[in-house]
C-alpha positions as CSV (number, residue, x, y, z in Angstrom):
1,M,-39.9,15.8,-34.4
2,N,-39.2,16.7,-30.7
3,R,-42.2,15.6,-28.6
4,I,-40.8,16.7,-25.3
5,L,-43.4,19.2,-23.9
6,V,-41.5,20.3,-20.9
7,A,-38.0,19.1,-19.7
8,I,-36.8,21.2,-16.8
9,L,-33.1,20.8,-16.5
10,A,-32.2,24.1,-14.9
11,V,-33.0,24.7,-11.2
12,S,-33.6,28.4,-12.0
13,L,-36.7,27.4,-14.0
14,I,-38.3,25.2,-11.4
15,A,-39.9,27.7,-8.9
16,G,-41.9,29.7,-11.5
17,N,-43.1,26.6,-13.3
18,C,-44.3,25.0,-10.1
19,T,-46.2,28.0,-9.0
20,A,-48.0,28.4,-12.3
21,Q,-49.2,24.8,-12.4
22,S,-50.2,24.2,-8.8
23,S,-53.9,23.7,-9.1
24,N,-55.6,20.4,-10.1
25,S,-58.2,20.4,-12.9
26,K,-61.2,18.9,-11.2
27,G,-63.3,16.5,-13.2
28,K,-60.6,15.9,-15.7
29,T,-59.7,12.3,-16.4
30,L,-56.1,11.7,-17.5
31,R,-55.1,8.6,-19.4
32,F,-51.6,7.7,-20.6
33,A,-49.6,4.7,-21.8
34,Y,-46.8,3.2,-19.6
35,L,-44.0,1.0,-20.9
36,A,-40.8,-0.2,-19.3
37,D,-37.9,-2.6,-20.2
38,T,-38.2,-2.5,-23.9
39,H,-34.5,-3.7,-24.2
40,I,-34.1,-2.8,-27.8
41,A,-31.1,-4.6,-29.5
42,L,-30.2,-4.9,-33.2
43,G,-31.9,-7.9,-34.6
44,S,-34.0,-8.6,-31.5
45,D,-37.6,-9.7,-31.6
46,R,-38.2,-6.9,-29.0
47,I,-38.0,-4.4,-31.9
48,G,-41.2,-5.9,-33.3
49,F,-42.9,-6.0,-29.8
50,L,-42.2,-2.3,-29.3
51,R,-43.5,-1.4,-32.8
52,Q,-46.7,-3.3,-32.1
53,C,-47.2,-1.5,-28.8
54,I,-46.6,1.9,-30.5
55,R,-49.2,1.2,-33.2
56,D,-51.6,0.1,-30.5
57,V,-51.1,3.2,-28.4
58,D,-51.7,5.3,-31.5
59,S,-55.0,3.6,-32.1
60,Q,-56.4,5.0,-28.9
61,P,-57.2,8.7,-29.2
62,D,-57.9,9.3,-25.5
63,L,-54.3,8.7,-24.5
64,E,-52.6,12.0,-23.7
65,F,-49.0,10.9,-23.7
66,A,-46.7,7.9,-23.0
67,I,-44.0,7.2,-20.4
68,F,-41.0,4.9,-21.1
69,N,-39.4,4.0,-17.9
70,G,-35.9,2.6,-18.3
71,D,-33.9,-0.2,-19.9
72,I,-34.9,1.2,-23.2
73,T,-31.9,-0.7,-24.8
74,E,-30.2,-3.9,-24.0
75,F,-26.6,-2.7,-24.0
76,G,-26.7,1.1,-24.0
77,A,-25.0,1.1,-27.5
78,D,-25.3,4.2,-29.6
79,E,-27.0,2.3,-32.4
80,E,-29.5,0.8,-30.0
81,I,-30.4,4.2,-28.6
82,R,-30.8,5.8,-32.0
83,L,-33.0,2.9,-33.2
84,A,-35.2,3.1,-30.1
85,K,-35.6,6.9,-30.6
86,T,-36.6,6.3,-34.3
87,I,-39.2,3.7,-33.2
88,I,-40.6,5.7,-30.3
89,D,-40.7,8.9,-32.4
90,S,-43.3,7.3,-34.6
91,L,-45.8,7.9,-31.8
92,N,-48.5,10.4,-32.6
93,I,-48.6,11.6,-28.9
94,P,-45.9,13.2,-26.7
95,Y,-43.7,10.9,-24.6
96,W,-41.2,11.1,-21.8
97,I,-38.4,8.7,-21.2
98,S,-35.7,7.8,-18.7
99,A,-32.7,5.5,-18.6
100,G,-32.4,2.3,-16.7
101,N,-29.4,0.2,-15.6
102,H,-29.0,-1.5,-19.1
103,D,-28.8,1.9,-20.7
104,A,-26.3,3.2,-18.2
105,K,-24.0,0.3,-17.2
106,W,-22.8,-0.8,-20.6
107,S,-23.0,2.6,-22.4
108,E,-20.2,3.0,-24.9
109,S,-20.7,6.8,-24.7
110,G,-20.7,7.0,-20.9
111,C,-24.4,7.9,-21.0
112,N,-23.8,10.9,-23.2
113,T,-25.6,9.5,-26.2
114,F,-28.9,8.9,-24.3
115,R,-28.8,12.5,-23.1
116,K,-28.0,13.9,-26.5
117,V,-30.5,11.8,-28.5
118,F,-33.4,12.2,-26.1
119,G,-32.4,15.7,-24.9
120,Y,-32.3,15.2,-21.1
121,E,-31.6,12.8,-18.3
122,N,-34.3,13.9,-15.8
123,Y,-37.6,15.5,-16.6
124,T,-40.7,17.1,-15.0
125,F,-43.9,18.2,-16.6
126,V,-47.5,19.0,-15.6
127,A,-50.3,17.0,-17.2
128,S,-53.6,18.4,-18.3
129,D,-55.3,17.5,-15.0
130,G,-52.7,19.4,-13.0
131,I,-50.6,16.4,-11.8
132,R,-46.9,17.0,-11.9
133,F,-44.7,14.1,-13.1
134,I,-41.1,13.7,-12.1
135,G,-38.9,11.3,-13.9
136,T,-35.2,10.5,-13.1
137,N,-32.4,8.3,-14.3
138,S,-31.4,5.4,-12.1
139,G,-27.6,5.0,-12.0
140,P,-25.0,4.1,-11.2
141,N,-23.6,5.1,-14.5
142,M,-20.9,2.8,-16.0
143,R,-20.2,0.9,-12.8
144,M,-21.7,-2.5,-11.7
145,A,-23.5,-1.9,-8.4
146,P,-27.0,-1.8,-7.1
147,A,-29.0,1.2,-8.3
148,L,-28.0,4.6,-7.1
149,L,-29.8,7.8,-7.9
150,P,-26.8,10.0,-9.0
151,H,-25.8,12.7,-6.6
152,E,-26.4,15.4,-9.1
153,T,-29.9,14.1,-9.6
154,V,-30.5,14.1,-5.8
155,V,-29.5,17.7,-5.8
156,W,-31.8,18.5,-8.7
157,L,-34.7,16.5,-7.0
158,D,-34.1,18.3,-3.7
159,S,-34.4,21.7,-5.3
160,L,-37.4,20.7,-7.4
161,T,-39.5,19.1,-4.7
162,D,-38.7,22.0,-2.3
163,A,-40.3,24.4,-4.8
164,I,-43.5,22.4,-5.6
165,P,-46.6,23.8,-3.9
166,A,-47.9,21.6,-1.1
167,D,-51.3,20.9,-2.8
168,Q,-49.9,19.9,-6.2
169,P,-50.3,16.1,-6.7
170,V,-47.1,14.3,-7.9
171,I,-46.3,11.0,-9.6
172,F,-42.7,9.9,-9.4
173,V,-41.1,7.8,-12.1
174,N,-37.8,5.8,-11.8
175,H,-36.8,2.5,-13.4
176,Y,-36.1,0.8,-10.0
177,P,-38.4,0.0,-7.2
178,Q,-37.7,2.4,-4.3
179,D,-36.6,-0.3,-1.9
180,T,-33.3,-1.9,-1.2
181,S,-32.9,-2.3,-4.9
182,M,-31.6,1.3,-4.8
183,L,-28.8,2.1,-2.4
184,N,-30.1,5.6,-1.6
185,Y,-33.8,4.7,-1.7
186,F,-34.5,6.4,1.6
187,Q,-33.2,9.7,0.3
188,V,-35.3,9.4,-2.8
189,L,-38.5,8.6,-0.9
190,D,-38.0,11.4,1.5
191,L,-37.5,14.0,-1.2
192,V,-40.6,12.9,-3.2
193,A,-42.7,12.4,-0.1
194,R,-42.3,16.0,1.0
195,T,-44.8,16.6,-1.9
196,N,-48.4,15.5,-2.3
197,L,-47.2,12.2,-3.7
198,Q,-49.8,10.0,-5.3
199,L,-47.8,7.1,-6.8
200,V,-44.2,5.8,-7.5
201,M,-43.9,4.1,-10.8
202,G,-41.1,1.6,-11.6
203,G,-40.0,-1.1,-13.9
204,H,-37.0,-3.5,-13.8
205,W,-38.8,-6.6,-12.8
206,H,-40.5,-7.1,-16.3
207,H,-43.9,-7.9,-14.7
208,N,-46.7,-6.1,-13.0
209,A,-46.6,-5.7,-9.3
210,S,-48.2,-3.6,-6.6
211,L,-45.9,-2.2,-3.8
212,T,-46.2,-0.2,-0.6
213,Y,-43.1,1.8,0.5
214,D,-42.1,3.4,3.8
215,G,-44.8,5.6,5.2
216,G,-47.6,4.0,3.2
217,I,-46.4,5.3,-0.1
218,R,-48.1,3.4,-2.9
219,G,-46.0,2.1,-5.8
220,M,-46.2,-0.1,-8.9
221,I,-43.9,-2.0,-11.2
222,G,-44.9,-2.2,-14.9
223,R,-44.4,-5.1,-17.3
224,S,-42.2,-5.2,-20.3
225,P,-43.7,-5.5,-23.8
226,D,-42.4,-9.1,-24.2
227,P,-44.8,-11.9,-24.4
228,D,-44.4,-15.1,-22.4
229,S,-46.3,-18.3,-21.6
230,K,-48.8,-16.3,-19.5
231,R,-49.2,-13.1,-21.5
232,E,-49.2,-11.6,-24.9
233,V,-47.3,-8.5,-26.3
234,G,-48.6,-5.6,-24.4
235,Y,-48.2,-2.7,-22.0
236,N,-50.1,-0.8,-19.3
237,I,-52.6,2.1,-19.5
238,V,-52.9,4.4,-16.5
239,T,-56.2,6.3,-15.8
240,V,-56.2,9.1,-13.3
241,T,-59.5,10.5,-11.9
242,D,-60.3,12.9,-9.1
243,D,-60.6,10.0,-6.7
244,S,-58.2,7.2,-7.9
245,I,-55.4,6.0,-10.1
246,F,-56.1,2.8,-12.0
247,V,-53.6,0.7,-13.9
248,C,-54.8,-1.8,-16.5
249,E,-52.9,-4.2,-18.7
250,K,-53.5,-3.9,-22.5
251,Y,-52.7,-6.7,-25.0
252,V,-52.0,-5.4,-28.5
253,G,-55.1,-5.4,-30.6
254,K,-57.4,-6.5,-27.7
255,P,-59.6,-4.6,-25.3
256,E,-58.1,-3.1,-22.1
257,M,-58.3,-5.5,-19.1
258,A,-59.8,-4.8,-15.7
259,A,-57.6,-2.7,-13.4
260,W,-55.0,-4.8,-11.6
261,L,-54.1,-1.8,-9.4
262,S,-56.3,0.9,-7.9
263,V,-54.8,3.6,-5.7
264,P,-57.0,6.1,-3.9
265,R,-55.9,9.7,-4.5
266,S,-54.3,11.6,-1.5
267,S,-55.1,15.2,-0.7
268,S,-52.1,16.2,1.4
269,P,-48.3,15.8,1.6
270,R,-46.9,13.0,3.7
271,Y,-43.6,14.6,4.8
272,L,-41.8,11.5,6.1
273,G,-39.3,13.8,7.7
274,I,-36.3,11.5,7.3
275,V,-34.1,14.1,5.8
276,R,-34.0,17.6,7.4
277,K,-34.1,20.6,5.0
278,D,-31.3,22.2,7.0
279,K,-29.0,19.2,6.4
280,P,-25.4,20.5,6.3
281,K,-23.4,20.5,3.2
282,K,-20.4,19.2,5.1
283,V,-20.2,16.5,7.7
284,D,-17.5,15.4,10.2
285,G,-16.2,12.2,8.8
286,N,-15.2,11.0,12.3
287,D,-18.7,11.4,13.8
288,P,-20.8,8.2,13.1
289,K,-24.0,9.9,14.4
290,A,-23.5,12.9,12.2
291,L,-22.8,10.7,9.2
292,S,-25.9,8.7,9.8
293,E,-28.0,11.9,10.0
294,F,-26.3,13.3,6.9
295,Y,-27.2,10.3,4.9
296,A,-30.5,9.9,6.7
297,L,-30.0,6.2,7.2
298,P,-33.1,4.4,8.3
299,D,-32.7,2.3,11.4
300,D,-33.0,-0.9,9.4
301,F,-30.4,0.0,6.8
302,P,-29.2,-3.5,5.7
303,W,-25.7,-2.9,4.5
304,M,-23.7,-1.8,7.6
305,N,-24.2,1.6,9.3
306,F,-21.6,4.2,10.5
307,S,-21.4,2.8,14.0
308,V,-18.8,0.3,12.9
309,N,-16.4,3.3,12.3
310,A,-16.0,3.9,16.0
311,E,-14.3,0.5,16.6
312,S,-12.3,0.4,13.4
313,G,-9.3,2.5,14.5
314,V,-9.6,4.4,11.2
315,R,-9.8,8.3,11.2
316,T,-10.9,10.6,8.4
317,L,-8.2,13.2,7.9
318,W,-10.3,15.2,5.5
319,R,-13.5,14.7,3.5
320,V,-14.8,16.5,0.4
321,Q,-18.3,16.2,-1.1
322,D,-18.5,16.8,-4.8
323,V,-21.6,18.1,-6.5
324,S,-21.7,15.1,-8.9
325,D,-21.2,11.4,-8.8
326,V,-17.5,10.3,-9.0
327,G,-17.0,7.2,-11.1
328,C,-13.2,7.0,-11.1
329,G,-10.4,6.6,-8.6
330,A,-8.6,9.4,-6.9
331,V,-4.8,9.6,-7.4
332,T,-1.8,11.5,-6.2
333,D,1.3,12.9,-7.9
334,E,4.7,11.4,-7.4
335,S,5.6,13.8,-4.5
336,G,2.4,13.3,-2.6
337,T,1.5,17.0,-2.8
338,Y,-1.8,16.8,-4.7
339,A,-4.8,14.6,-5.0
340,L,-6.7,14.5,-8.3
341,Y,-10.1,13.1,-9.4
342,A,-12.8,13.7,-12.0
343,D,-16.6,13.6,-11.8
344,E,-19.6,12.9,-13.9
345,G,-20.2,16.6,-14.3
346,G,-17.1,16.6,-16.5
347,T,-14.8,18.4,-14.0
348,V,-11.2,17.5,-13.2
349,T,-10.3,18.7,-9.7
350,C,-6.9,19.0,-8.0
351,L,-6.8,19.1,-4.2
352,R,-4.0,19.6,-1.7
353,L,-3.3,16.2,-0.3
354,K,-2.5,17.4,3.2
355,D,-5.9,19.1,3.8
356,G,-8.2,18.5,0.8
357,L,-8.4,22.2,-0.2
358,K,-9.0,22.9,-3.8
359,V,-6.1,24.0,-5.9
360,W,-7.8,24.1,-9.4
361,N,-10.5,22.5,-11.4
362,R,-11.3,22.3,-15.1
363,T,-14.7,21.5,-16.6
364,L,-14.8,19.5,-19.9
365,G,-17.5,18.8,-22.4
366,G,-18.8,15.4,-21.1
367,K,-19.0,13.1,-18.2
368,I,-15.7,11.6,-16.9
369,F,-15.2,8.0,-15.8
370,S,-11.5,7.8,-16.5
371,T,-9.2,7.6,-13.5
372,P,-6.5,10.3,-14.1
373,A,-2.9,9.4,-14.5
374,V,-0.2,11.8,-13.2
375,S,3.4,11.8,-14.3
376,C,6.2,14.4,-14.8
377,G,4.0,17.3,-13.8
378,K,1.2,16.3,-16.1
379,V,-2.3,15.0,-15.6
380,V,-3.9,12.9,-18.3
381,V,-7.6,11.9,-18.4
382,G,-10.2,10.7,-20.9
383,C,-13.6,12.3,-21.3
384,C,-17.0,11.3,-22.8
385,D,-16.8,14.3,-25.1
386,G,-14.3,12.2,-27.1
387,G,-11.2,13.9,-25.9
388,I,-8.0,12.8,-24.2
389,Y,-6.7,15.7,-22.2
390,C,-3.4,16.7,-20.6
391,F,-3.2,19.4,-17.9
392,G,-0.4,21.0,-16.0
393,L,-0.3,19.6,-12.5
394,S,0.4,22.8,-10.6
395,D,-2.1,25.1,-12.4
396,G,-4.5,23.0,-14.5
397,K,-3.5,24.6,-17.7
398,Q,-4.5,22.5,-20.7
399,L,-1.3,21.3,-22.4
400,W,-2.7,19.2,-25.2
401,K,-5.8,17.4,-26.3
402,V,-6.4,14.4,-28.7
403,E,-9.7,14.1,-30.4
404,C,-11.1,10.5,-30.6
405,G,-14.1,9.3,-32.7
406,K,-16.2,8.5,-29.6
407,S,-16.2,8.8,-25.9
408,V,-13.1,7.9,-23.9
409,L,-14.1,5.8,-20.9
410,G,-10.8,4.0,-20.4
411,S,-8.3,5.1,-17.8
412,P,-4.8,6.1,-19.0
413,M,-1.6,4.3,-18.0
414,V,1.7,6.2,-18.2
415,Y,4.7,4.0,-18.8
416,G,8.0,5.6,-19.6
417,E,7.4,8.6,-21.9
418,N,4.1,7.4,-23.3
419,V,0.4,7.3,-22.3
420,Y,-1.6,4.2,-23.1
421,I,-5.4,4.5,-23.3
422,G,-8.4,2.9,-25.0
423,A,-11.6,4.6,-26.2
424,S,-15.0,3.7,-27.6
425,D,-14.1,4.3,-31.3
426,G,-12.4,0.9,-31.8
427,I,-8.9,2.4,-31.4
428,F,-6.3,1.9,-28.7
429,R,-3.6,4.6,-28.6
430,A,-0.1,5.1,-27.4
431,L,0.6,8.9,-27.1
432,R,3.7,10.9,-26.2
433,L,3.2,12.3,-22.7
434,K,5.0,15.5,-23.5
435,D,2.8,16.6,-26.4
436,G,0.0,14.0,-27.2
437,K,1.5,13.0,-30.5
438,A,0.6,9.5,-31.6
439,V,3.4,6.9,-31.1
440,W,1.1,4.2,-32.6
441,T,-2.6,3.4,-32.9
442,F,-4.2,-0.1,-33.0
443,E,-7.5,-0.1,-34.9
444,G,-10.2,-2.7,-35.1
445,V,-10.7,-3.1,-31.3
446,K,-13.9,-5.1,-30.8
447,G,-16.2,-3.4,-28.3
448,F,-15.4,-0.4,-26.2
449,V,-12.7,0.1,-23.6
450,E,-13.5,0.9,-20.0
451,C,-10.5,-0.4,-18.0
452,K,-7.0,0.8,-17.1
453,P,-4.6,-1.3,-19.2
454,Y,-1.6,-3.2,-17.8
455,V,1.6,-2.0,-19.4
456,D,5.3,-3.1,-19.2
457,K,8.2,-3.0,-21.7
458,S,6.9,-6.1,-23.6
459,Q,3.2,-5.7,-23.8
460,V,0.0,-3.7,-23.2
461,V,-3.0,-5.8,-22.0
462,F,-6.6,-4.6,-21.9
463,G,-10.1,-6.0,-22.2
464,T,-13.2,-4.7,-24.0
465,W,-17.0,-5.1,-24.0
466,G,-16.5,-7.3,-27.0
467,N,-15.7,-10.5,-25.1
468,T,-12.0,-9.9,-25.8
469,L,-8.7,-9.4,-24.0
470,Y,-6.0,-8.0,-26.2
471,S,-2.2,-8.0,-25.9
472,L,-0.3,-5.5,-28.0
473,S,3.4,-4.8,-28.3
474,S,4.0,-1.7,-26.1
475,S,6.7,-0.3,-28.5
476,R,4.9,-0.9,-31.9
477,G,1.3,-1.5,-31.1
478,T,1.1,-4.8,-33.1
479,L,-1.2,-7.5,-32.0
480,Q,0.4,-10.3,-30.0
481,W,-2.7,-12.3,-29.1
482,K,-6.4,-12.2,-28.4
483,W,-8.1,-14.1,-25.6
484,E,-11.9,-14.4,-25.6
485,T,-14.8,-15.3,-23.4
486,K,-17.8,-17.0,-24.8
487,G,-21.5,-16.1,-24.9
488,S,-23.0,-12.8,-23.9
489,R,-21.1,-9.5,-24.2
490,M,-21.9,-9.1,-20.5
491,Y,-19.3,-11.8,-19.8
492,S,-16.6,-9.6,-21.3
493,P,-13.3,-9.1,-19.4
494,A,-13.8,-5.3,-19.8
495,A,-14.2,-3.7,-16.3
496,V,-11.3,-5.6,-14.7
497,W,-7.9,-4.0,-14.5
498,P,-5.5,-6.8,-15.5
499,V,-2.5,-7.7,-13.4
500,K,0.7,-9.6,-14.3
501,S,3.3,-11.7,-12.4
502,D,5.9,-14.2,-13.4
503,G,4.9,-14.3,-17.1
504,E,1.2,-14.6,-16.6
505,I,-1.8,-12.2,-16.9
506,F,-4.5,-12.5,-14.3
507,V,-8.1,-11.4,-14.8
508,V,-11.6,-12.1,-13.5
509,T,-14.8,-12.0,-15.6
510,P,-18.6,-11.6,-15.0
511,E,-18.8,-15.4,-15.7
512,R,-17.8,-15.5,-12.0
513,K,-14.4,-17.0,-12.9
514,F,-10.8,-16.1,-12.6
515,Y,-8.1,-16.9,-15.2
516,A,-4.3,-17.1,-15.4
517,I,-3.2,-16.5,-19.0
518,D,0.2,-17.0,-20.5
519,A,1.6,-13.5,-21.2
520,V,3.4,-14.7,-24.4
521,S,1.0,-17.0,-26.0
522,G,-2.4,-15.9,-24.7
523,S,-3.3,-19.4,-23.7
524,T,-5.2,-20.2,-20.5
525,V,-2.8,-21.7,-17.9
526,F,-5.5,-22.3,-15.2
527,Q,-8.8,-21.0,-14.1
528,G,-11.0,-21.2,-11.0
529,K,-14.5,-20.4,-9.8
530,G,-15.2,-17.1,-8.2
531,G,-14.8,-13.4,-8.9
532,R,-16.6,-11.0,-11.2
533,E,-14.5,-8.0,-12.2
534,A,-12.3,-7.1,-9.2
535,I,-8.8,-8.5,-8.7
536,G,-5.7,-7.5,-6.9
537,L,-2.0,-8.5,-6.8
538,S,0.2,-8.7,-3.7
539,E,3.2,-6.4,-3.6
540,N,5.6,-9.3,-4.1
541,G,3.6,-10.6,-7.0
542,K,3.2,-14.1,-5.6
543,V,-0.5,-14.0,-4.7
544,F,-3.6,-12.5,-6.3
545,Y,-6.9,-11.8,-4.5
546,V,-10.4,-12.4,-5.7
547,K,-13.7,-11.8,-4.1
548,T,-16.8,-13.8,-5.0
549,M,-20.3,-12.3,-5.4
550,W,-21.3,-13.7,-2.0
551,N,-19.2,-13.0,1.0
552,K,-16.0,-14.8,0.1
553,L,-12.4,-13.6,-0.3
554,M,-9.7,-15.8,-1.7
555,A,-5.9,-15.6,-1.9
556,V,-4.6,-17.6,-4.8
557,E,-1.0,-18.3,-5.5
558,T,0.2,-17.1,-8.9
559,K,1.9,-20.4,-9.6
560,A,-0.5,-23.3,-10.1
561,V,0.0,-27.1,-9.7
562,E,-0.9,-29.2,-12.7
563,H,-3.0,-26.3,-14.1
564,R,-5.1,-26.1,-11.0
565,P,-5.2,-23.0,-8.7
566,R,-3.5,-23.2,-5.3
567,Y,-5.2,-21.3,-2.5
568,L,-3.2,-19.7,0.2
569,W,-6.3,-19.0,2.2
570,T,-10.1,-18.6,1.8
571,N,-12.2,-16.4,4.0
572,S,-15.7,-17.8,3.5
573,D,-17.3,-15.3,5.8
574,A,-15.6,-12.1,4.7
575,G,-18.4,-9.9,6.0
576,F,-19.3,-7.9,2.9
577,G,-22.3,-10.0,1.8
578,Y,-23.6,-9.8,-1.7
579,E,-21.0,-7.8,-3.6
580,I,-20.5,-6.9,-7.2
581,A,-18.2,-3.8,-7.2
582,P,-15.8,-3.9,-10.2
583,S,-13.2,-1.7,-8.3
584,P,-9.8,-3.3,-8.0
585,I,-8.5,-4.8,-4.8
586,T,-5.4,-3.1,-3.5
587,C,-2.7,-4.2,-1.1
588,T,0.3,-3.3,1.0
589,D,2.8,-5.9,2.0
590,S,0.7,-7.0,4.9
591,L,-2.9,-5.8,4.2
592,V,-5.6,-6.4,1.6
593,F,-8.1,-3.6,1.0
594,V,-11.5,-4.6,-0.5
595,P,-13.8,-1.8,-1.8
596,T,-17.5,-2.6,-2.0
597,D,-20.5,-1.4,-3.9
598,K,-22.3,-0.1,-0.7
599,G,-19.8,2.4,0.6
600,N,-17.9,0.0,2.9
601,I,-14.1,-0.7,3.0
602,F,-12.9,-4.0,4.4
603,C,-9.3,-4.6,5.4
604,Y,-7.9,-8.1,5.8
605,D,-4.6,-9.6,7.0
606,A,-2.7,-10.6,3.8
607,S,-1.2,-13.7,5.5
608,D,-4.4,-15.5,6.6
609,G,-7.4,-13.4,5.5
610,T,-8.4,-12.4,9.0
611,L,-10.6,-9.3,9.0
612,R,-8.6,-6.4,10.6
613,W,-11.3,-3.7,10.3
614,K,-14.2,-2.4,8.4
615,Y,-15.1,1.2,7.7
616,K,-18.1,3.0,6.1
617,I,-17.5,6.0,3.9
618,S,-20.9,6.5,2.3
619,V,-23.8,4.5,0.9
620,A,-22.4,4.2,-2.6
621,L,-19.8,2.2,-4.5
622,I,-16.2,2.7,-3.5
623,N,-13.9,3.3,-6.5
624,S,-10.2,2.1,-6.5
625,I,-8.5,2.6,-3.1
626,L,-5.0,4.1,-3.2
627,P,-2.8,3.1,-0.3
628,L,-0.2,5.8,0.6
629,S,2.7,6.1,3.1
630,D,2.1,6.5,6.8
631,N,-1.0,4.1,6.8
632,R,-3.1,6.5,4.7
633,L,-5.7,5.6,2.1
634,L,-7.1,8.0,-0.6
635,V,-10.7,7.0,-1.4
636,S,-13.4,8.2,-3.7
637,T,-17.1,7.1,-3.8
638,M,-19.7,7.0,-6.5
639,D,-21.8,9.5,-4.7
640,G,-19.1,12.1,-4.8
641,V,-17.1,11.7,-1.6
642,I,-13.3,12.1,-1.7
643,A,-11.5,11.3,1.6
644,L,-8.1,10.7,3.1
645,L,-8.1,8.1,5.8
646,K,-5.6,7.1,8.4
647,Y,-5.6,3.5,9.8
648,R,-3.7,1.8,12.6
């Protein structure tokens, strides 16, 4: 049974709905249940906790609906999402639901299953007392980074809030607190604060907390259902009257407690005025002031502002803003004529490299996180609709398509005449580039594939979200060895793009370690502390680069001494601060380029680790950086920026 009363997903429906529901029903008391961070996983005790809460909610006839605010599942797995849906569907009242970081980061479907199972990603509805609720996903989808409201959601939210009547009260729901936990929190607050905003509701912290955001906006964080030493299984009940909003904790089977939060109702919009409604769709990438205004950066933005660009010596040759998030790298063809990328709206786009003008685009049936591969006049990319696609480079004509059993999040690697790519259906494939015919398939892959594999004439190496790094014969697809991490799946060597030199494979893992692995036997040669998911190899193959999660960059020689790593240099004050971007580090013969999760690029001298320059592109994660000839860099960002840079 579908209990979604109203889910507005098309901007064309917004204005009429807002006008029709603009008045508040005086004297009406609204009560609803509020749950966050259920973290459903197969075999987990949390299944029982959620079922208890569901039964308790159903025992209270005055509750009008329920809101589930993010981290519904532990790992974003299809089975977890379907199980959560089955449990929550047993409610006898309507509910609304949104995804959190656990649902989005480790999603084997690329967030497609959550959208398909629950029917939407963002929602808005008007309750019986006239209050409009707005719920959004949190992002970033599939990439490890601080929260980021996806660009397509920002666009949706902009259109929605612009159409809401000034006197209509609004409650905004997002999994994250709207502070520096979210990279574009200032954009989100401005968009919702142009309405008659009453309260911002969050989760993520697993406990109850009262917050006050910029401009005096009141916020709250709701507990998870889990019990601990200080509380029992439970949730929150929200009561809205003409004068106030009250939040009370409720233990299962016990009376509702006294309100731990009381927020007086507001009668007029706040209009923080951070973002101007006439904000341009394009911005001069070489004007730091214009960039700051475009992103509406607050004066106290903590992660570098655009003023650093003026002294970097870097110029933006062209800059394109996509309508959706971009969760993959931008690439070029062999001749340097075209630049290609794909977005979360499911569109593959080809631009002219010289000026960024669009040549063609093709929209597929699902989100895309796969960095395209270009070879011999063909473009290959994986899609969350379960397809591996090949297009003609010059005109975008579809040449072939291979159907997989689940989403294809992995990035293809073209080696010789074949394409090598992993998917979420437990199969790794080698396909003929010319027609997509299978050369071989390797089945039984544990976990789903997100990375770009390493391929040479002797082996294919890739990691999965099943704690496993695989090596297969590149000609036959037979298993050569498996290498595994221990413990949680979240320690898997899955997001890293492996590199190889002198008979050894090098990876980093979320355990915050780096490893050298014998390419023939799969045994660990040496390991060291530091890293997470980003690694890079020097052009001569003698040094690999690793960044730690806190402000350190290391150059490690590929040859160890007595199974211990040898450090060429360490920069312990690298300048990027807390940093978790999984994007690979790239190099020229003299420079090391480090992409970050906050829209900043850092360039270091490869010989000693000295910082050469730093440059800000946006406020979101930088995907893989592609160094080109003539001191140029092709860059894409999670919030949809594609840019060609020129450095000194």
